[in-house]
C-alpha positions, 0 to 999 in steps of 0.5 A: 076512972072505975070499971065494973064488969056486969056479965053475971058469967065467967065467960062469952055471955051477957056483955055490959061494963059500966064505967064511971069518970069525973063524977059521970056514969055510962053504960057499954052494952046491955047484952043477954048471955044466949045460952041462959034462959030467963033472968038469969042471963041478964047484966047484974043491973041491981048490983049497981041500982044506985048508979046514975047512968047517964047514957048507955052506948051500944058497940053493935046489935048481937043480943049479947051486946043489945038484948037487954036494953029495955031492961036497963032503961028500966034500971037507969031511966035517965039515960039516952042510948048512943050508938052508930047510924047503922046500928039505929036502923037495926036495934028496934028490929033486934029487940022486937025479934027478941019478944017474939022469940021470948013468947014463944019460949014462954009456951014451948018451955014454960018460962014464966019470966019471958017476955023480959019486956014487951013490943009497947016498951020498946016502941015508948022507949026508941025516943031515946035512941040515937044514931051517930057517925063514925068518928063523931064526938058526942058529949054524953055528960047529962046537965053538965057544964059546958066543957065539962062533959065527957064524950065519946066516939064511934070506930068501925069495929068491922064485925057486923054492919053497924058495929063500932068500937066506943072511945070515952073520954074526959079531961086527960083520960080516955078508954077504948072498948073494942066491942067484937072486932074484926081484923081482916076484911070480910066479903062485905064489911072492911076491917076495922079502922081503929087506926091514930087511937090513943087510950089510957085504958082499953077493954078488949074481947078475947072471943078467939084467945084459944083459937090458933090459926092454922099454919099458911090459912088465908080467909080466901083459901076457906072461902074458896073451900066453902064455895067449893062444898056448896058446889060439889052439894048442888052438883050431886042434887044434895040439900045444902043447908048453912045455918047462920045468924041473921044479922051479918053471917047471913049477909057475908054468905049470901055476898059470897054465893051472889059473886060466885054465881056472878063469876060462873063459879056456882050456877044461878038457883033459888036460895032460900033464907029466912024471914029475919034474915031477908029484914037484915039483908034488906037493911044492908043493901039500904045502907051500903053507900052509907056504911063502910063496905067493900062492894057497894056495887052489890044489891044482894036482893038483885043479884040473888033469887032470894025466897022466904022458907015459911014455917008452913012449907017446911015439910013440904018443900023438896030438898034435894038440889036446894041451897038454904042459908037459914037462920039460926046459927045454933039451930036453937030448937023450933028454928027452921035450921033445926028443923031442917037439921032433923030432915037432912042430917040422917041423908048420906047425900045432903050436906050441913055447912057451918060457918061460925062459932056453935056453943057446945051444947046446943044442937049445931054443936053436938052436931057438928061433934057427931061423927059420921054414921054416930047416934047422938041427942040432937035436942029435946024435940029433934031426939036422937039422930045419926049423922050420915050427911056430909058435914064441915066447919069453915073458918069464916069468923067475924072476930079477929084472931088472936094475933090481931088482938095482940097486935092491935094492944101493943100498937094502942100501948094503953097503961092497962087492959081489962080482959072481957068477952072470952072463955077463961083460957082464951083470957088466961092466952091473952094476958100471958102473950101481952106480959110477954110483949109489954111487960109494964102493962097492968092487966086485969080480968075482971070476975063477974061484978068485979069493980076494978080502978083504972 
């Protein structure tokens, strides 16, 4: 078996792994780098231009794992695209939204490469997309004789709706790719179900490899702290902003708020959300009985007074006493979250609460790093801001803690582990800890473009 890391950066970026086994070739994920614009954010597809890829398997529908799918299909026109059933509901909406964003950025930032693909191209390719139930074993080798095709299966990863770890097997060899995984229950999504899996080779994410879990930390206590902060802001008639990613964080935060309102811990009032967040929330409600779900009884649209905030209303809306759960999590320029932050950050009574990761060089990362009363450069359009508002960061991540990842690897006990999807320091911590736990384990950290024989 041969595995090639096609992520062009030595960090979390455009997730894509080329797997060759028994004369067959598959691509695991086809992402884009969330912090890199233009073609530089694409996986290194040209490096493997001669590969006869028969299938592309998606772990989930975040952009860093699926955002370059139409580009990948240009390089590998024989491939069909395999994913879970919930992801099949989501993927086209994610890609169409990407086109809209790229079109806007072409004008606003003069990025001549954009859009990397079109709405028409997505529609023309959609017949290749297939959704499968968790645990279903699917042959994927094109034109293989019966009984000789390698197979794959999807296993609930607990990260976001539709997320999956992917097991690839051929004859006596097997590989398991975690994708992004969460080994603890969230509000809506139950933890990953990787029980009983066996694999010779493991591709392991390391997102939180350099994040130590504080002594006594529990998700329930963190969720209570988050809800207490929202209540305190609303009680003093502040505007409260929670910047979130449209898929996953939006629905988890709305779930927490809905349950708190049902308990009487938060007063019932409208919750303003973004348009894309509304779309994915409706999908969550639609498939709640057909996908792993801790609260299939909770319909977010029925439980909450959700109101889509339109851009034309942005400068007119009253901030005092309003609750905003708004995309985007990184507060990219020209998004609703960015524009609300420009208005709210300088005002002492308002609150901005972060619930996930924000890259340091993004507007959200800069705001998180700013001390109260400190002037800082927010963005080109936002200019210089001085943060006077209350600001908090809550660890409500949908990624597994580093110790949970190590424990899973030890239970799986593969022959070889490939570490990816993490910063160098995160991967180094994981490698050293795994070597201490499994001294005979073969561990690789494939560099961008590096192929490893496993």
